[in-house]
PDB file of N, CA, C and O in Angstrom:
ATOM      1  N   MET A   1     -10.186  22.889 -46.962  1.00  0.00           N
ATOM      2  CA  MET A   1      -9.957  22.427 -45.615  1.00  0.00           C
ATOM      3  C   MET A   1     -10.805  23.282 -44.677  1.00  0.00           C
ATOM      4  O   MET A   1     -10.761  24.510 -44.755  1.00  0.00           O
ATOM      5  N   PRO A   2     -11.573  22.652 -43.794  1.00  0.00           N
ATOM      6  CA  PRO A   2     -12.409  23.417 -42.880  1.00  0.00           C
ATOM      7  C   PRO A   2     -11.551  24.158 -41.852  1.00  0.00           C
ATOM      8  O   PRO A   2     -10.487  23.684 -41.453  1.00  0.00           O
ATOM      9  N   ALA A   3     -12.026  25.309 -41.442  1.00  0.00           N
ATOM     10  CA  ALA A   3     -11.315  26.108 -40.441  1.00  0.00           C
ATOM     11  C   ALA A   3     -11.467  25.471 -39.066  1.00  0.00           C
ATOM     12  O   ALA A   3     -12.536  24.979 -38.704  1.00  0.00           O
ATOM     13  N   TYR A   4     -10.397  25.491 -38.325  1.00  0.00           N
ATOM     14  CA  TYR A   4     -10.412  24.960 -36.971  1.00  0.00           C
ATOM     15  C   TYR A   4     -10.650  26.126 -36.016  1.00  0.00           C
ATOM     16  O   TYR A   4      -9.956  27.141 -36.075  1.00  0.00           O
ATOM     17  N   ARG A   5     -11.629  25.970 -35.144  1.00  0.00           N
ATOM     18  CA  ARG A   5     -11.949  27.042 -34.215  1.00  0.00           C
ATOM     19  C   ARG A   5     -12.198  26.446 -32.838  1.00  0.00           C
ATOM     20  O   ARG A   5     -12.959  25.490 -32.691  1.00  0.00           O
ATOM     21  N   ARG A   6     -11.554  27.014 -31.841  1.00  0.00           N
ATOM     22  CA  ARG A   6     -11.779  26.561 -30.460  1.00  0.00           C
ATOM     23  C   ARG A   6     -13.043  27.193 -29.940  1.00  0.00           C
ATOM     24  O   ARG A   6     -13.287  28.383 -30.142  1.00  0.00           O
ATOM     25  N   VAL A   7     -13.832  26.411 -29.283  1.00  0.00           N
ATOM     26  CA  VAL A   7     -15.066  26.908 -28.703  1.00  0.00           C
ATOM     27  C   VAL A   7     -14.908  26.885 -27.189  1.00  0.00           C
ATOM     28  O   VAL A   7     -14.541  25.867 -26.603  1.00  0.00           O
ATOM     29  N   ALA A   8     -15.189  28.013 -26.577  1.00  0.00           N
ATOM     30  CA  ALA A   8     -15.096  28.089 -25.113  1.00  0.00           C
ATOM     31  C   ALA A   8     -16.163  27.195 -24.497  1.00  0.00           C
ATOM     32  O   ALA A   8     -17.286  27.123 -24.997  1.00  0.00           O
ATOM     33  N   PRO A   9     -15.812  26.515 -23.414  1.00  0.00           N
ATOM     34  CA  PRO A   9     -16.817  25.660 -22.766  1.00  0.00           C
ATOM     35  C   PRO A   9     -17.930  26.501 -22.158  1.00  0.00           C
ATOM     36  O   PRO A   9     -17.728  27.659 -21.793  1.00  0.00           O
ATOM     37  N   LYS A  10     -19.087  25.905 -22.060  1.00  0.00           N
ATOM     38  CA  LYS A  10     -20.233  26.575 -21.454  1.00  0.00           C
ATOM     39  C   LYS A  10     -19.914  26.826 -19.978  1.00  0.00           C
ATOM     40  O   LYS A  10     -19.419  25.922 -19.305  1.00  0.00           O
ATOM     41  N   PRO A  11     -20.181  28.015 -19.460  1.00  0.00           N
ATOM     42  CA  PRO A  11     -19.898  28.280 -18.053  1.00  0.00           C
ATOM     43  C   PRO A  11     -20.662  27.311 -17.151  1.00  0.00           C
ATOM     44  O   PRO A  11     -21.816  26.970 -17.409  1.00  0.00           O
ATOM     45  N   ALA A  12     -19.997  26.887 -16.110  1.00  0.00           N
ATOM     46  CA  ALA A  12     -20.618  25.957 -15.175  1.00  0.00           C
ATOM     47  C   ALA A  12     -21.701  26.665 -14.375  1.00  0.00           C
ATOM     48  O   ALA A  12     -21.577  27.838 -14.023  1.00  0.00           O
ATOM     49  N   GLU A  13     -22.757  25.927 -14.102  1.00  0.00           N
ATOM     50  CA  GLU A  13     -23.825  26.485 -13.289  1.00  0.00           C
ATOM     51  C   GLU A  13     -23.403  26.456 -11.818  1.00  0.00           C
ATOM     52  O   GLU A  13     -22.789  25.497 -11.351  1.00  0.00           O
ATOM     53  N   VAL A  14     -23.738  27.505 -11.119  1.00  0.00           N
ATOM     54  CA  VAL A  14     -23.413  27.569  -9.697  1.00  0.00           C
ATOM     55  C   VAL A  14     -24.410  26.701  -8.942  1.00  0.00           C
ATOM     56  O   VAL A  14     -25.624  26.856  -9.076  1.00  0.00           O
ATOM     57  N   SER A  15     -23.875  25.798  -8.155  1.00  0.00           N
ATOM     58  CA  SER A  15     -24.730  24.911  -7.388  1.00  0.00           C
ATOM     59  C   SER A  15     -24.060  24.584  -6.061  1.00  0.00           C
ATOM     60  O   SER A  15     -22.901  24.929  -5.829  1.00  0.00           O
ATOM     61  N   ARG A  16     -24.791  23.931  -5.220  1.00  0.00           N
ATOM     62  CA  ARG A  16     -24.257  23.512  -3.938  1.00  0.00           C
ATOM     63  C   ARG A  16     -23.228  22.415  -4.173  1.00  0.00           C
ATOM     64  O   ARG A  16     -23.484  21.491  -4.945  1.00  0.00           O
ATOM     65  N   PRO A  17     -22.054  22.496  -3.517  1.00  0.00           N
ATOM     66  CA  PRO A  17     -21.042  21.467  -3.731  1.00  0.00           C
ATOM     67  C   PRO A  17     -21.529  20.096  -3.278  1.00  0.00           C
ATOM     68  O   PRO A  17     -22.251  19.971  -2.289  1.00  0.00           O
ATOM     69  N   SER A  18     -21.114  19.063  -4.029  1.00  0.00           N
ATOM     70  CA  SER A  18     -21.518  17.708  -3.680  1.00  0.00           C
ATOM     71  C   SER A  18     -20.702  17.171  -2.507  1.00  0.00           C
ATOM     72  O   SER A  18     -21.092  16.184  -1.884  1.00  0.00           O
ATOM     73  N   TRP A  19     -19.590  17.801  -2.204  1.00  0.00           N
ATOM     74  CA  TRP A  19     -18.733  17.371  -1.106  1.00  0.00           C
ATOM     75  C   TRP A  19     -18.909  18.359   0.038  1.00  0.00           C
ATOM     76  O   TRP A  19     -18.346  19.452  -0.020  1.00  0.00           O
ATOM     77  N   PRO A  20     -19.666  18.019   1.074  1.00  0.00           N
ATOM     78  CA  PRO A  20     -20.032  18.992   2.101  1.00  0.00           C
ATOM     79  C   PRO A  20     -18.945  19.295   3.132  1.00  0.00           C
ATOM     80  O   PRO A  20     -19.144  20.154   3.991  1.00  0.00           O
ATOM     81  N   HIS A  21     -17.817  18.618   3.069  1.00  0.00           N
ATOM     82  CA  HIS A  21     -16.790  18.793   4.087  1.00  0.00           C
ATOM     83  C   HIS A  21     -16.048  20.110   3.888  1.00  0.00           C
ATOM     84  O   HIS A  21     -15.833  20.544   2.757  1.00  0.00           O
ATOM     85  N   GLN A  22     -15.663  20.735   4.980  1.00  0.00           N
ATOM     86  CA  GLN A  22     -14.844  21.932   4.927  1.00  0.00           C
ATOM     87  C   GLN A  22     -13.413  21.522   5.264  1.00  0.00           C
ATOM     88  O   GLN A  22     -13.101  21.232   6.419  1.00  0.00           O
ATOM     89  N   TRP A  23     -12.542  21.497   4.249  1.00  0.00           N
ATOM     90  CA  TRP A  23     -11.163  21.062   4.434  1.00  0.00           C
ATOM     91  C   TRP A  23     -10.314  22.234   4.916  1.00  0.00           C
ATOM     92  O   TRP A  23     -10.452  23.356   4.430  1.00  0.00           O
ATOM     93  N   THR A  24      -9.445  21.961   5.868  1.00  0.00           N
ATOM     94  CA  THR A  24      -8.500  22.965   6.335  1.00  0.00           C
ATOM     95  C   THR A  24      -7.100  22.387   6.270  1.00  0.00           C
ATOM     96  O   THR A  24      -6.883  21.217   6.584  1.00  0.00           O
ATOM     97  N   ARG A  25      -6.144  23.225   5.855  1.00  0.00           N
ATOM     98  CA  ARG A  25      -4.758  22.748   5.809  1.00  0.00           C
ATOM     99  C   ARG A  25      -4.206  22.757   7.221  1.00  0.00           C
ATOM    100  O   ARG A  25      -4.156  23.795   7.880  1.00  0.00           O
ATOM    101  N   GLU A  26      -3.799  21.598   7.665  1.00  0.00           N
ATOM    102  CA  GLU A  26      -3.284  21.442   9.017  1.00  0.00           C
ATOM    103  C   GLU A  26      -1.787  21.653   9.090  1.00  0.00           C
ATOM    104  O   GLU A  26      -1.271  22.230  10.047  1.00  0.00           O
ATOM    105  N   GLU A  27      -1.098  21.178   8.065  1.00  0.00           N
ATOM    106  CA  GLU A  27       0.358  21.146   8.166  1.00  0.00           C
ATOM    107  C   GLU A  27       0.980  21.031   6.780  1.00  0.00           C
ATOM    108  O   GLU A  27       0.365  20.527   5.840  1.00  0.00           O
ATOM    109  N   ARG A  28       2.202  21.506   6.681  1.00  0.00           N
ATOM    110  CA  ARG A  28       3.018  21.334   5.479  1.00  0.00           C
ATOM    111  C   ARG A  28       4.249  20.557   5.912  1.00  0.00           C
ATOM    112  O   ARG A  28       4.961  20.970   6.827  1.00  0.00           O
ATOM    113  N   VAL A  29       4.500  19.425   5.250  1.00  0.00           N
ATOM    114  CA  VAL A  29       5.584  18.521   5.634  1.00  0.00           C
ATOM    115  C   VAL A  29       6.597  18.459   4.504  1.00  0.00           C
ATOM    116  O   VAL A  29       6.228  18.337   3.335  1.00  0.00           O
ATOM    117  N   ASP A  30       7.885  18.544   4.857  1.00  0.00           N
ATOM    118  CA  ASP A  30       8.977  18.415   3.896  1.00  0.00           C
ATOM    119  C   ASP A  30       9.650  17.073   4.141  1.00  0.00           C
ATOM    120  O   ASP A  30      10.180  16.825   5.224  1.00  0.00           O
ATOM    121  N   LEU A  31       9.629  16.211   3.136  1.00  0.00           N
ATOM    122  CA  LEU A  31      10.235  14.891   3.242  1.00  0.00           C
ATOM    123  C   LEU A  31      11.209  14.735   2.086  1.00  0.00           C
ATOM    124  O   LEU A  31      10.793  14.607   0.935  1.00  0.00           O
ATOM    125  N   ASP A  32      12.497  14.746   2.385  1.00  0.00           N
ATOM    126  CA  ASP A  32      13.555  14.648   1.365  1.00  0.00           C
ATOM    127  C   ASP A  32      13.410  15.722   0.287  1.00  0.00           C
ATOM    128  O   ASP A  32      13.657  15.459  -0.890  1.00  0.00           O
ATOM    129  N   GLY A  33      13.014  16.916   0.682  1.00  0.00           N
ATOM    130  CA  GLY A  33      12.886  18.014  -0.270  1.00  0.00           C
ATOM    131  C   GLY A  33      11.565  18.053  -1.018  1.00  0.00           C
ATOM    132  O   GLY A  33      11.358  18.948  -1.837  1.00  0.00           O
ATOM    133  N   ILE A  34      10.670  17.118  -0.766  1.00  0.00           N
ATOM    134  CA  ILE A  34       9.351  17.101  -1.405  1.00  0.00           C
ATOM    135  C   ILE A  34       8.333  17.571  -0.366  1.00  0.00           C
ATOM    136  O   ILE A  34       8.308  17.081   0.763  1.00  0.00           O
ATOM    137  N   ILE A  35       7.499  18.525  -0.767  1.00  0.00           N
ATOM    138  CA  ILE A  35       6.533  19.126   0.140  1.00  0.00           C
ATOM    139  C   ILE A  35       5.193  18.398   0.033  1.00  0.00           C
ATOM    140  O   ILE A  35       4.718  18.112  -1.066  1.00  0.00           O
ATOM    141  N   TYR A  36       4.595  18.105   1.180  1.00  0.00           N
ATOM    142  CA  TYR A  36       3.268  17.499   1.270  1.00  0.00           C
ATOM    143  C   TYR A  36       2.376  18.420   2.082  1.00  0.00           C
ATOM    144  O   TYR A  36       2.799  18.958   3.105  1.00  0.00           O
ATOM    145  N   GLU A  37       1.152  18.601   1.633  1.00  0.00           N
ATOM    146  CA  GLU A  37       0.149  19.363   2.368  1.00  0.00           C
ATOM    147  C   GLU A  37      -0.782  18.361   3.035  1.00  0.00           C
ATOM    148  O   GLU A  37      -1.255  17.429   2.386  1.00  0.00           O
ATOM    149  N   ILE A  38      -1.049  18.542   4.314  1.00  0.00           N
ATOM    150  CA  ILE A  38      -1.991  17.685   5.026  1.00  0.00           C
ATOM    151  C   ILE A  38      -3.235  18.510   5.332  1.00  0.00           C
ATOM    152  O   ILE A  38      -3.158  19.569   5.955  1.00  0.00           O
ATOM    153  N   CYS A  39      -4.380  18.005   4.883  1.00  0.00           N
ATOM    154  CA  CYS A  39      -5.655  18.688   5.105  1.00  0.00           C
ATOM    155  C   CYS A  39      -6.594  17.763   5.862  1.00  0.00           C
ATOM    156  O   CYS A  39      -6.586  16.548   5.663  1.00  0.00           O
ATOM    157  N   VAL A  40      -7.408  18.362   6.739  1.00  0.00           N
ATOM    158  CA  VAL A  40      -8.338  17.600   7.578  1.00  0.00           C
ATOM    159  C   VAL A  40      -9.734  18.194   7.434  1.00  0.00           C
ATOM    160  O   VAL A  40      -9.891  19.407   7.294  1.00  0.00           O
ATOM    161  N   ALA A  41     -10.742  17.331   7.468  1.00  0.00           N
ATOM    162  CA  ALA A  41     -12.135  17.776   7.408  1.00  0.00           C
ATOM    163  C   ALA A  41     -12.949  16.980   8.411  1.00  0.00           C
ATOM    164  O   ALA A  41     -12.661  15.814   8.683  1.00  0.00           O
ATOM    165  N   LYS A  42     -13.964  17.622   8.953  1.00  0.00           N
ATOM    166  CA  LYS A  42     -14.887  16.923   9.852  1.00  0.00           C
ATOM    167  C   LYS A  42     -16.120  16.544   9.052  1.00  0.00           C
ATOM    168  O   LYS A  42     -16.701  17.373   8.351  1.00  0.00           O
ATOM    169  N   HIS A  43     -16.510  15.282   9.164  1.00  0.00           N
ATOM    170  CA  HIS A  43     -17.696  14.780   8.486  1.00  0.00           C
ATOM    171  C   HIS A  43     -18.523  14.022   9.512  1.00  0.00           C
ATOM    172  O   HIS A  43     -18.139  12.949   9.977  1.00  0.00           O
ATOM    173  N   ARG A  44     -19.655  14.600   9.850  1.00  0.00           N
ATOM    174  CA  ARG A  44     -20.506  14.055  10.915  1.00  0.00           C
ATOM    175  C   ARG A  44     -19.695  13.977  12.201  1.00  0.00           C
ATOM    176  O   ARG A  44     -19.260  15.008  12.712  1.00  0.00           O
ATOM    177  N   ASP A  45     -19.483  12.782  12.732  1.00  0.00           N
ATOM    178  CA  ASP A  45     -18.750  12.639  13.997  1.00  0.00           C
ATOM    179  C   ASP A  45     -17.299  12.241  13.808  1.00  0.00           C
ATOM    180  O   ASP A  45     -16.593  11.997  14.787  1.00  0.00           O
ATOM    181  N   GLU A  46     -16.841  12.170  12.566  1.00  0.00           N
ATOM    182  CA  GLU A  46     -15.481  11.697  12.299  1.00  0.00           C
ATOM    183  C   GLU A  46     -14.654  12.769  11.607  1.00  0.00           C
ATOM    184  O   GLU A  46     -15.180  13.708  11.010  1.00  0.00           O
ATOM    185  N   PHE A  47     -13.346  12.594  11.709  1.00  0.00           N
ATOM    186  CA  PHE A  47     -12.409  13.458  11.010  1.00  0.00           C
ATOM    187  C   PHE A  47     -11.745  12.647   9.905  1.00  0.00           C
ATOM    188  O   PHE A  47     -11.372  11.492  10.111  1.00  0.00           O
ATOM    189  N   LEU A  48     -11.603  13.251   8.744  1.00  0.00           N
ATOM    190  CA  LEU A  48     -10.943  12.639   7.598  1.00  0.00           C
ATOM    191  C   LEU A  48      -9.713  13.470   7.257  1.00  0.00           C
ATOM    192  O   LEU A  48      -9.694  14.678   7.495  1.00  0.00           O
ATOM    193  N   ALA A  49      -8.697  12.837   6.706  1.00  0.00           N
ATOM    194  CA  ALA A  49      -7.484  13.570   6.343  1.00  0.00           C
ATOM    195  C   ALA A  49      -6.973  13.085   4.994  1.00  0.00           C
ATOM    196  O   ALA A  49      -7.198  11.945   4.589  1.00  0.00           O
ATOM    197  N   VAL A  50      -6.281  13.986   4.315  1.00  0.00           N
ATOM    198  CA  VAL A  50      -5.661  13.675   3.037  1.00  0.00           C
ATOM    199  C   VAL A  50      -4.334  14.410   2.970  1.00  0.00           C
ATOM    200  O   VAL A  50      -4.202  15.518   3.489  1.00  0.00           O
ATOM    201  N   SER A  51      -3.353  13.790   2.331  1.00  0.00           N
ATOM    202  CA  SER A  51      -2.089  14.480   2.070  1.00  0.00           C
ATOM    203  C   SER A  51      -1.945  14.615   0.558  1.00  0.00           C
ATOM    204  O   SER A  51      -2.308  13.713  -0.197  1.00  0.00           O
ATOM    205  N   VAL A  52      -1.414  15.751   0.130  1.00  0.00           N
ATOM    206  CA  VAL A  52      -1.238  16.033  -1.294  1.00  0.00           C
ATOM    207  C   VAL A  52       0.246  16.248  -1.548  1.00  0.00           C
ATOM    208  O   VAL A  52       0.877  17.086  -0.903  1.00  0.00           O
ATOM    209  N   CYS A  53       0.797  15.500  -2.479  1.00  0.00           N
ATOM    210  CA  CYS A  53       2.200  15.611  -2.848  1.00  0.00           C
ATOM    211  C   CYS A  53       2.348  16.740  -3.864  1.00  0.00           C
ATOM    212  O   CYS A  53       1.736  16.702  -4.931  1.00  0.00           O
ATOM    213  N   ASN A  54       3.156  17.741  -3.534  1.00  0.00           N
ATOM    214  CA  ASN A  54       3.352  18.866  -4.445  1.00  0.00           C
ATOM    215  C   ASN A  54       4.269  18.522  -5.617  1.00  0.00           C
ATOM    216  O   ASN A  54       4.350  19.283  -6.582  1.00  0.00           O
ATOM    217  N   GLU A  55       4.949  17.402  -5.543  1.00  0.00           N
ATOM    218  CA  GLU A  55       5.838  16.976  -6.633  1.00  0.00           C
ATOM    219  C   GLU A  55       5.045  16.353  -7.779  1.00  0.00           C
ATOM    220  O   GLU A  55       5.283  16.670  -8.944  1.00  0.00           O
ATOM    221  N   CYS A  56       4.101  15.466  -7.452  1.00  0.00           N
ATOM    222  CA  CYS A  56       3.361  14.753  -8.501  1.00  0.00           C
ATOM    223  C   CYS A  56       1.850  14.963  -8.417  1.00  0.00           C
ATOM    224  O   CYS A  56       1.098  14.385  -9.202  1.00  0.00           O
ATOM    225  N   CYS A  57       1.406  15.783  -7.472  1.00  0.00           N
ATOM    226  CA  CYS A  57      -0.018  16.117  -7.290  1.00  0.00           C
ATOM    227  C   CYS A  57      -0.880  14.915  -6.894  1.00  0.00           C
ATOM    228  O   CYS A  57      -2.102  14.958  -7.037  1.00  0.00           O
ATOM    229  N   GLU A  58      -0.270  13.875  -6.412  1.00  0.00           N
ATOM    230  CA  GLU A  58      -1.006  12.692  -5.963  1.00  0.00           C
ATOM    231  C   GLU A  58      -1.657  12.990  -4.614  1.00  0.00           C
ATOM    232  O   GLU A  58      -1.032  13.572  -3.728  1.00  0.00           O
ATOM    233  N   GLN A  59      -2.912  12.588  -4.470  1.00  0.00           N
ATOM    234  CA  GLN A  59      -3.605  12.699  -3.189  1.00  0.00           C
ATOM    235  C   GLN A  59      -3.596  11.336  -2.524  1.00  0.00           C
ATOM    236  O   GLN A  59      -3.945  10.327  -3.137  1.00  0.00           O
ATOM    237  N   VAL A  60      -3.201  11.320  -1.284  1.00  0.00           N
ATOM    238  CA  VAL A  60      -3.111  10.069  -0.545  1.00  0.00           C
ATOM    239  C   VAL A  60      -3.986  10.186   0.698  1.00  0.00           C
ATOM    240  O   VAL A  60      -3.871  11.145   1.462  1.00  0.00           O
ATOM    241  N   SER A  61      -4.853   9.210   0.890  1.00  0.00           N
ATOM    242  CA  SER A  61      -5.680   9.237   2.090  1.00  0.00           C
ATOM    243  C   SER A  61      -5.848   7.835   2.646  1.00  0.00           C
ATOM    244  O   SER A  61      -5.957   6.857   1.907  1.00  0.00           O
ATOM    245  N   ILE A  62      -5.865   7.768   3.955  1.00  0.00           N
ATOM    246  CA  ILE A  62      -6.219   6.544   4.666  1.00  0.00           C
ATOM    247  C   ILE A  62      -7.406   6.961   5.516  1.00  0.00           C
ATOM    248  O   ILE A  62      -7.267   7.232   6.709  1.00  0.00           O
ATOM    249  N   ASN A  63      -8.566   7.010   4.892  1.00  0.00           N
ATOM    250  CA  ASN A  63      -9.747   7.566   5.535  1.00  0.00           C
ATOM    251  C   ASN A  63     -10.601   6.485   6.174  1.00  0.00           C
ATOM    252  O   ASN A  63     -11.618   6.054   5.632  1.00  0.00           O
ATOM    253  N   LEU A  64     -10.157   6.071   7.325  1.00  0.00           N
ATOM    254  CA  LEU A  64     -10.939   5.119   8.098  1.00  0.00           C
ATOM    255  C   LEU A  64     -11.885   5.841   9.035  1.00  0.00           C
ATOM    256  O   LEU A  64     -12.748   5.219   9.655  1.00  0.00           O
ATOM    257  N   GLY A  65     -11.727   7.153   9.141  1.00  0.00           N
ATOM    258  CA  GLY A  65     -12.519   7.930  10.086  1.00  0.00           C
ATOM    259  C   GLY A  65     -11.836   7.919  11.437  1.00  0.00           C
ATOM    260  O   GLY A  65     -11.570   6.855  11.996  1.00  0.00           O
ATOM    261  N   SER A  66     -11.555   9.082  11.957  1.00  0.00           N
ATOM    262  CA  SER A  66     -10.852   9.206  13.225  1.00  0.00           C
ATOM    263  C   SER A  66     -11.684  10.012  14.197  1.00  0.00           C
ATOM    264  O   SER A  66     -12.525  10.817  13.798  1.00  0.00           O
ATOM    265  N   SER A  67     -11.440   9.786  15.477  1.00  0.00           N
ATOM    266  CA  SER A  67     -12.198  10.495  16.499  1.00  0.00           C
ATOM    267  C   SER A  67     -11.677  11.897  16.760  1.00  0.00           C
ATOM    268  O   SER A  67     -12.349  12.687  17.423  1.00  0.00           O
ATOM    269  N   SER A  68     -10.486  12.227  16.251  1.00  0.00           N
ATOM    270  CA  SER A  68      -9.932  13.566  16.434  1.00  0.00           C
ATOM    271  C   SER A  68      -9.160  13.980  15.188  1.00  0.00           C
ATOM    272  O   SER A  68      -8.752  13.143  14.382  1.00  0.00           O
ATOM    273  N   ALA A  69      -8.970  15.289  15.047  1.00  0.00           N
ATOM    274  CA  ALA A  69      -8.203  15.811  13.911  1.00  0.00           C
ATOM    275  C   ALA A  69      -6.759  15.330  13.985  1.00  0.00           C
ATOM    276  O   ALA A  69      -6.148  15.051  12.953  1.00  0.00           O
ATOM    277  N   LYS A  70      -6.204  15.228  15.196  1.00  0.00           N
ATOM    278  CA  LYS A  70      -4.817  14.766  15.351  1.00  0.00           C
ATOM    279  C   LYS A  70      -4.651  13.325  14.870  1.00  0.00           C
ATOM    280  O   LYS A  70      -3.674  13.008  14.192  1.00  0.00           O
ATOM    281  N   LYS A  71      -5.592  12.456  15.213  1.00  0.00           N
ATOM    282  CA  LYS A  71      -5.504  11.055  14.762  1.00  0.00           C
ATOM    283  C   LYS A  71      -5.627  10.971  13.240  1.00  0.00           C
ATOM    284  O   LYS A  71      -4.922  10.186  12.604  1.00  0.00           O
ATOM    285  N   ALA A  72      -6.512  11.770  12.658  1.00  0.00           N
ATOM    286  CA  ALA A  72      -6.644  11.786  11.197  1.00  0.00           C
ATOM    287  C   ALA A  72      -5.351  12.282  10.563  1.00  0.00           C
ATOM    288  O   ALA A  72      -4.902  11.735   9.556  1.00  0.00           O
ATOM    289  N   ARG A  73      -4.750  13.320  11.151  1.00  0.00           N
ATOM    290  CA  ARG A  73      -3.487  13.866  10.651  1.00  0.00           C
ATOM    291  C   ARG A  73      -2.388  12.808  10.725  1.00  0.00           C
ATOM    292  O   ARG A  73      -1.595  12.670   9.794  1.00  0.00           O
ATOM    293  N   ASP A  74      -2.338  12.057  11.833  1.00  0.00           N
ATOM    294  CA  ASP A  74      -1.328  11.007  11.985  1.00  0.00           C
ATOM    295  C   ASP A  74      -1.483   9.937  10.904  1.00  0.00           C
ATOM    296  O   ASP A  74      -0.489   9.422  10.393  1.00  0.00           O
ATOM    297  N   ARG A  75      -2.721   9.607  10.560  1.00  0.00           N
ATOM    298  CA  ARG A  75      -2.944   8.636   9.477  1.00  0.00           C
ATOM    299  C   ARG A  75      -2.503   9.201   8.131  1.00  0.00           C
ATOM    300  O   ARG A  75      -1.983   8.473   7.286  1.00  0.00           O
ATOM    301  N   ALA A  76      -2.710  10.497   7.938  1.00  0.00           N
ATOM    302  CA  ALA A  76      -2.268  11.119   6.689  1.00  0.00           C
ATOM    303  C   ALA A  76      -0.749  11.084   6.583  1.00  0.00           C
ATOM    304  O   ALA A  76      -0.209  10.920   5.489  1.00  0.00           O
ATOM    305  N   VAL A  77      -0.056  11.235   7.705  1.00  0.00           N
ATOM    306  CA  VAL A  77       1.414  11.165   7.703  1.00  0.00           C
ATOM    307  C   VAL A  77       1.868   9.768   7.295  1.00  0.00           C
ATOM    308  O   VAL A  77       2.812   9.623   6.519  1.00  0.00           O
ATOM    309  N   VAL A  78       1.202   8.742   7.813  1.00  0.00           N
ATOM    310  CA  VAL A  78       1.534   7.368   7.423  1.00  0.00           C
ATOM    311  C   VAL A  78       1.326   7.192   5.918  1.00  0.00           C
ATOM    312  O   VAL A  78       2.163   6.597   5.240  1.00  0.00           O
ATOM    313  N   GLY A  79       0.214   7.708   5.399  1.00  0.00           N
ATOM    314  CA  GLY A  79      -0.064   7.604   3.966  1.00  0.00           C
ATOM    315  C   GLY A  79       0.962   8.312   3.119  1.00  0.00           C
ATOM    316  O   GLY A  79       1.379   7.784   2.089  1.00  0.00           O
ATOM    317  N   LEU A  80       1.383   9.505   3.530  1.00  0.00           N
ATOM    318  CA  LEU A  80       2.370  10.226   2.722  1.00  0.00           C
ATOM    319  C   LEU A  80       3.728   9.550   2.786  1.00  0.00           C
ATOM    320  O   LEU A  80       4.476   9.582   1.809  1.00  0.00           O
ATOM    321  N   GLN A  81       4.064   8.934   3.921  1.00  0.00           N
ATOM    322  CA  GLN A  81       5.327   8.195   3.998  1.00  0.00           C
ATOM    323  C   GLN A  81       5.304   6.977   3.073  1.00  0.00           C
ATOM    324  O   GLN A  81       6.295   6.688   2.402  1.00  0.00           O
ATOM    325  N   LEU A  82       4.178   6.264   3.035  1.00  0.00           N
ATOM    326  CA  LEU A  82       4.056   5.122   2.116  1.00  0.00           C
ATOM    327  C   LEU A  82       4.169   5.583   0.669  1.00  0.00           C
ATOM    328  O   LEU A  82       4.869   4.963  -0.132  1.00  0.00           O
ATOM    329  N   HIS A  83       3.477   6.676   0.334  1.00  0.00           N
ATOM    330  CA  HIS A  83       3.548   7.225  -1.018  1.00  0.00           C
ATOM    331  C   HIS A  83       4.982   7.620  -1.348  1.00  0.00           C
ATOM    332  O   HIS A  83       5.490   7.285  -2.419  1.00  0.00           O
ATOM    333  N   HIS A  84       5.626   8.320  -0.445  1.00  0.00           N
ATOM    334  CA  HIS A  84       6.988   8.801  -0.687  1.00  0.00           C
ATOM    335  C   HIS A  84       7.954   7.640  -0.902  1.00  0.00           C
ATOM    336  O   HIS A  84       8.776   7.670  -1.818  1.00  0.00           O
ATOM    337  N   ASP A  85       7.851   6.618  -0.052  1.00  0.00           N
ATOM    338  CA  ASP A  85       8.754   5.467  -0.176  1.00  0.00           C
ATOM    339  C   ASP A  85       8.534   4.705  -1.474  1.00  0.00           C
ATOM    340  O   ASP A  85       9.492   4.200  -2.061  1.00  0.00           O
ATOM    341  N   SER A  86       7.299   4.612  -1.930  1.00  0.00           N
ATOM    342  CA  SER A  86       7.036   3.817  -3.130  1.00  0.00           C
ATOM    343  C   SER A  86       7.199   4.605  -4.429  1.00  0.00           C
ATOM    344  O   SER A  86       7.469   4.010  -5.472  1.00  0.00           O
ATOM    345  N   VAL A  87       7.041   5.926  -4.388  1.00  0.00           N
ATOM    346  CA  VAL A  87       7.081   6.699  -5.626  1.00  0.00           C
ATOM    347  C   VAL A  87       8.341   7.547  -5.761  1.00  0.00           C
ATOM    348  O   VAL A  87       8.926   7.611  -6.843  1.00  0.00           O
ATOM    349  N   HIS A  88       8.764   8.191  -4.692  1.00  0.00           N
ATOM    350  CA  HIS A  88       9.831   9.183  -4.801  1.00  0.00           C
ATOM    351  C   HIS A  88      11.173   8.771  -4.218  1.00  0.00           C
ATOM    352  O   HIS A  88      12.183   9.428  -4.469  1.00  0.00           O
ATOM    353  N   ARG A  89      11.199   7.708  -3.455  1.00  0.00           N
ATOM    354  CA  ARG A  89      12.463   7.303  -2.842  1.00  0.00           C
ATOM    355  C   ARG A  89      13.356   6.699  -3.906  1.00  0.00           C
ATOM    356  O   ARG A  89      12.951   5.789  -4.628  1.00  0.00           O
ATOM    357  N   ARG A  90      14.547   7.197  -3.997  1.00  0.00           N
ATOM    358  CA  ARG A  90      15.495   6.676  -4.987  1.00  0.00           C
ATOM    359  C   ARG A  90      16.135   5.386  -4.443  1.00  0.00           C
ATOM    360  O   ARG A  90      16.406   5.276  -3.247  1.00  0.00           O
ATOM    361  N   PRO A  91      16.367   4.436  -5.320  1.00  0.00           N
ATOM    362  CA  PRO A  91      17.006   3.187  -4.847  1.00  0.00           C
ATOM    363  C   PRO A  91      18.386   3.482  -4.273  1.00  0.00           C
ATOM    364  O   PRO A  91      19.131   4.305  -4.804  1.00  0.00           O
ATOM    365  N   ARG A  92      18.705   2.814  -3.205  1.00  0.00           N
ATOM    366  CA  ARG A  92      20.007   2.988  -2.568  1.00  0.00           C
ATOM    367  C   ARG A  92      21.060   2.139  -3.274  1.00  0.00           C
ATOM    368  O   ARG A  92      20.764   1.102  -3.869  1.00  0.00           O
ATOM    369  N   LYS A  93      22.270   2.607  -3.188  1.00  0.00           N
ATOM    370  CA  LYS A  93      23.372   1.837  -3.773  1.00  0.00           C
ATOM    371  C   LYS A  93      23.627   0.603  -2.918  1.00  0.00           C
ATOM    372  O   LYS A  93      23.539   0.671  -1.692  1.00  0.00           O
ATOM    373  N   PRO A  94      23.944  -0.525  -3.552  1.00  0.00           N
ATOM    374  CA  PRO A  94      24.263  -1.726  -2.764  1.00  0.00           C
ATOM    375  C   PRO A  94      25.520  -1.513  -1.944  1.00  0.00           C
ATOM    376  O   PRO A  94      26.433  -0.795  -2.352  1.00  0.00           O
ATOM    377  N   ARG A  95      25.551  -2.146  -0.786  1.00  0.00           N
ATOM    378  CA  ARG A  95      26.742  -2.005   0.095  1.00  0.00           C
ATOM    379  C   ARG A  95      27.818  -2.969  -0.288  1.00  0.00           C
ATOM    380  O   ARG A  95      28.878  -2.990   0.338  1.00  0.00           O
TER     381      ARG A  95
END
């Protein structure tokens, strides 16, 4: 039987990142005990935002491009609420 040996991957070459945006964490939101991180980046004349769910590591973005960081953040909040309602919200008991 041949010996099994793990081989370390070749180190990655240092290069310029393909994603030129500088993301900054704007806010941490707690929704029903699940934490979401909201990050915003400026790209050319627009602001983009993404929310990251710390429960399932899903990234949610509604990146239509916004004229301000606040508007991008507001869109990220809408995205995280949609994600939360569809993935993490438990069904309610019938009345």
